[in-house]
Structures are given as structure tokens and as C-alpha cells.
N, C-alpha and C positions, 0 to 999 in steps of 0.2 A: 833309754838311759834314765835311770831313777834320779830323783833330786838329790843335790849335794847334801851331806849331813851337816846341820848347823845347830842342832839341839840333842838332847839325849835321845839316842836311837838304839834299838835292840837290833844287833847285827847277827845274822845267821849263816853259818858256814853249811851250805847244803851237802857238801861232800862227806863231812863229818857226820852230819845227821843221817844221811842215807846209810852210812857205814854202821851206825849205831843201830839202826832198825834191822839191817841184814844180820848183824851179829847176834841180836836178841832172837830173832826168829830161828837162826841155826842152833843156838843154844837151847831153845825150847825143844827143838826137833830131837837133839841129843838126849834130852831129858825125857822124851816120849810124852811130853806135856803140851797140851793145847795152848795157844797164847791168844788172850784177848786184850790187846793194849788199851791202856787207859789214855783217853784223849784229852784229859783235863789239863795236861801240861802245854800243849800246843795250841789247842782251840782253833785250829785252822782247817777248813776244807781243803785247801791246797796241800797242806802237809799230809792231811788224811789221805789224798790221792796217792801220795808216795807209798804209804802202807798198802793200799788197795793194789797198786801196781806190782807189789812184792808178794801178793797172794793173801792178804788178810782180809777177812770177810766178816768179822765180828769185832765189836768194840765196847769199851765201858766208858761211861761219862760220869760227871759228878753232879749233874742236875738235870731236871726235866727240860729246862730251857736249852741246855746243851745238847740233850737228845733230839730236840725239834730241829736244831740247827744241822746236825749231821744226818738226821733223817732226810732233810730236804735236799741233801747232796747224794741221797740214794743208799745210804746204809740202812740195812734190813734187820739186823740183829744187834739189838743195843741193850746193855745192861746199865741201869742207873744204880751205881754202886754207893748208894747212900740210903738209909732208911726213908720210907715213903712220906712225903709231905701231903697228907690228905686234902689240904686245901687246893691242891692242883688236880683234882680229879677229872676237870674237864680237859685239861691238857693230857692227861693219861688216856682218857677215852679217845681223844683225837689221834694220838700216837698209836695206840693199839689197834685202830681201825686199818693201819697201813703197813705196820711193821711188827716183827717179833720183838715185844718189849718185855724186859725181864726187871722185875723190881725187887726191892729188899725189904724184908718185914722182920720185926722182932717183937711184936706184941699182938695179943688177941684183939685189942680195940682197933687197931689198923686193919686187920683181916676181916673184921665184922663190917667196917665201913666200906672196904673194897667190895665185899661180897654184896652189899646193898646197892652200891652206886656204879659198879662196872658195867659197861655196855658190850664189851669184847673180851675174848679170851686173853689172859695175861699169865706169863710165867712169874714165878717168884722163888727167891732164895731166902732162906732164914739166916740172919746175920748172927754170927757167932763172935764172942770175945775169947781169945786164946791167950790173953796176957797183955794186950795193949792198953786195955782199961778205958777206952773212949766210949764205945757203945756195943750193944749186942748182948745176946744171952751167954752167961758164962758156959763154957763148953762142958763143964762137969754137971750141969743142971739139966740131966736127962729127963725128968718129969715135966719141967716147963716146955723143953723142946718137943717132947711127945705130944703134949697138949697143943702146942701150935701147929704141929704137922697134921694132927686130927682136924683142926679147925680149917686149915687150908684145903685138905682134901674133901672136906663137906661144902665148901664154896663152890658155887656153879660156875664161875669164870676164872678160877685161879688153878694154875697147875704148879705143883711143887717141883722144883727142880733140883734143890740140894742145899748145900751150905756154903756161905760165903764168908770169909774172914780176912782181915788185914794184918800183916806183920808190921804194924807202924812202930813197935817197940825195937825194930831192927835198926832204926835211925840212931839208937843209943850206942850202937856197936862201934868199936874202932879197930877190930881186927878180923880176919877171916875165921878164926876159931870161935870168936863171939858171934859172928853171923851165922856160923854152922850150928852153934849150940841153940840160939834163938830159933832157927828154922826147924832143927830137929824136934824141939819141945812143941813147937807150933803144929807140925805136921802130925806128931803122935797124938795131940790133942784132937784135931779135926778128923784123924783117921779112926780115933776111938768112938766118936760120935757117929761116923759113918757106919762102922761096924754094928753099933747098937741098932740102927734103924734100916740097915740094907735089906732085910727080909720084908719090912714093910714097904720100902721104896727102892726096889732093885736097881733102878737107873739113876740114882742120885748123883749129882756132880759135886765134887769138892774144888771150889774155887778160892785161890789164895793170891796174895801177891804183894810185892813191893819191890822197888827198884834196887835197894841195897842187897836184898837176897838174891834177885835174879841176875843183877849185875855183878855183885861181889863173889858168888859162888859159881863154880863150875857144875856142882851137882846140887839140884834143887828138887829132885824127884819126890814123889809121895803125893801130889795132887793131880786133878784131872785138867785144871786150867790155872793159868797164872795171869795177873793183870798188872804188870808193871807199867809206869806211865812216864816217869822222869828220864828214864833211859834215852829217850828221843833226843834229849839235849845234854844231860848230866848237869852238874854244877859243882862248886867248891864243897858243898856238903857231902855230896856222893864221893868226891875225891878223897875226902877226909876219912869216910867210912871205909873206903877200899874197893867201892863199886866200879871206879874208873880211874883212868889216868887224865892228867891235865890235857893231854893231846885229844881226848874224847869229848872234851866240853865243846859243844856245837854253837853256843851263844856268847856273845859278849855285849855289855852295854857301852856303846860309844858315847863319851862325855867330853863337851868342850872344856878346856882349861880356862878359868875366868880370873885367876890370880895366882901368883908364885911368891912365896916368902922363904927366900934362900936362908935368912938369919935363922929360921926355925925348922927347916927343912920340910916345909909344908907346901902342898899344891892343892888349890881349891878348884873343884870342878863344878859345873852345872850338872848335878845328878845326885838326888837325894832320896828320901823315904818314899816319895810318890812315884819314884823310877825303880829303885831296887827293891822296895819293901823294907821293912825294919827287921827282917830275919838277919841273924848274925851268927858267927862262929867265935867262940873263946878260945884264943890261942894258947899254947903251952906255957907262955909267960904271964897269962892272965889278961892280956889285952884283947880287945874286941875287933872283930874283923867283918866289915860289911861288903867287902868286895877285894879282889886281888888284881893288881895291874898286870897286863900282859904286854909283851913286846909288840910294838906296831910294825906291821909289814905292809908292803904295797898292796897286798889282796886281802888284808885283814889283821889278824893277830897271830902271835907265835907263843913262845914259852913264857911263863910267869916271870916278872921282874922281882928278884930277891927282895924280900922286906918292903916291898912298895904296897901299902895296904890302905884301903879305905877305913880310917879308925873312928870316923864320926860322921853322922849325917843329920841334917835337919830336913825340912820339906823340900827344898830345892837345891841345897848345898851338900857337897861331899868334901871331907877333908882328908887328904892323902898324906900320910907320913911315910917318908922314903929315905933312902940313903942320900948323902949330899951329891954324889955324882949323877944320880937319876934326877934329883931336883934341879941341878944346874942345867941340864939339857931341856927341861920343860919350858915352854913358852906359851904366853897368853895367845888363845886362839887355836892351839894345837888340840888335836883329838887324842884322848887316851882311850884304850880298850880295857874294860873292867870285867873280869869274870865274876858272875853273880854267886852269892851264897846259895840261893834258892831259885833255880831257873823258873819252876811254876809260878810263884809269886811275882817275879820280875815280868814274865810274859804277860800275866794277866793284867798287870798295871799298864804295860806299854802298848798292848792291842794291835801291834803290827811288827812285821820284821823287815829289815832292809838287808838282802843277802849279799854275800861277798861277790857274786856275779851280777850285781846292779839291778835286781828285781826287787819289787815291793809285794810282800804277801800279807793279805789281811787276815784278821781274826774274827772270831764271833763278837758281833757288836754287843 
């Protein structure tokens, strides 16, 4: 029996989580696309085992530290889906001695440093920018891409795998037609790069990914590999985009009520920026939402409570504005379940899960 919840606690519904994993695996198969789930969302060896039991044998992570954590649990094919931090060369060499390590590069400087300091064979992708604008070589800059490929192929311990890109701009979409347009443009760009260099690199891989695309579309063909991550839990942001329904959100933050102000229709919870993160949604009426209250059930939570929203947060406090009938039912000491705006950030802050079947699941320290 797990401890009683007495403070902000991230609660996980394993049944929903497993169904999300199964659904995405089936969808990738229908699209004839290999899936390399991104583990930055859950950051848990235990949850990683759920993927492994369903046939997943390769993963993506967001840091070398995370790669070490999952390698220690037996994962042997890991892509670190962020441009290489050359200061971590010792960690790279240690990992590359025991697993198939796939790195991401976007500059000649990094390739030259890796070539000089690598002790073991490492695979690498070239990071492309297909419209997100965060990092990567612009996908239409073929001369720079060609130069980087040549540099990788000359290096003694680097193997060029292909191109990696992130459809991060899909988070701005609000309809399936927008998602489809963004994905089509993204795929056309990465496919054009692949066609340009396929003779030079016949086996190159096109690795793309984002949960809005993979969750929100039935058809996301066009790449060899997808790397969605947030789908394991989903959240309010994904629901708003259209990548999931409320019923597919697998985590909620259980927060104790510490004050009720019926005269102002306010409920104050112990749960703030250090628990939810400060990611928010702007609602159609212009108000800010840091979380959505869900119905409290015996074994967790249910449907969203209409118009009961976490409207403001400070470090430890959350202020919920809700309908009068909802506020009147709230009592100091009661737990409320809050659906998070961004489950990746919330999980990263909370560092463990309390499951609805009374288990405690740890995360990467």
C-alpha cells in the first residue's frame, strides 16, 4: 500500500497510459513507420519497461544523462535527440562502449571535435530545420548539408545515419487540417533533402516526430522513423491541438485544498509553479489556464469540471476560479485532481508517480 496523498502528487492511470502506448504502436505500424518513442516525458525505467514489454527496442532521450539512466536499465539503441554537447565527451565515450549510441550534429566544429576525441564507433544524424526555427541546418541549404556529410564520412569513428527533424511548429496548430498542412510541408522538405543525397548515402534514415502530428493525424506517412514522446501521458495542450481526448490524459496532479473563498468563487490549492511548471494555455476569452480541474472519483479522476480552471499560480499556491456550485462543494483538506497543461514539464518537476492502483513509480534522479 502506498502512502496517503497529503501534498501535491502526480497521479498516473496505468490503464490509460498502456492504452496510449498500444495505440501509438498500432498507428505507426499502419503508417509503415518505425517508432522510436521519446522517453523525455516519463523519464522512468519502470514505464520504459511497459514499452519494452510491448515490443519497443529503441528509444530517444533528451540528454546524455538520460541516455545513461536508460542504458543502465538495458536499453541498447538510444538516440540523444539534441545537438551534441562536446563537454560531455567522456560520457559519450562511456556510453558508446556498451550501446548503439546515436548522436545529433549540425556543425563542422562538433564533427571535428568528435573525430578527434571519440574512442568508439558512434552513429550520427544531421539535424535539419524544416520550419520550427529552433536549431538545425535549414533544409534547403544543400551545400552546407553536403559539406557536413562529407566531414562525417571522413571521420574515423562516425557513421552517418541520416536526417533528424522535429515538427515543433505543430504545437501551434488547432485543427487537423493545420496539423496535416504542417506535416505535409515538413515531410516534403525532409524528403527533398533525402532525394538529394540518397545516391551518396543509400541507407539514410529520415527521423521525424512530434506528438501533435502522430497523435492528431491518422496518416503521417513519409518518414522512416517517428519519435513522439508526450503521447504516453498527453495533457491539456495536446487535447487543445486535437491530438487526444480528455479521456486519454493519463496523469493528473492531486492537490490539497488549503482555502475556499465562496464570496469570490475561488479555491486555493497547494500546487503552484514548482509543481505544474509555468506553462499555460490562453483560452478563447483571453484568460490564462494553468490546469483544468477534473471530477474526483474513487479510483482517480474523471471528466473535466466545466469552467473550473487554475487561473493563477505562484511558487506553491494555485488559484482556481470555478462556478459557484463547484466552489460550494469544496472543503479544506479535500484533494482536487488537476489535468496539467504540459505533462512533460510537470513530470520533470514532480520526479515520481503515484498510480491509481496504489504503486509508487520513481523517475530519473
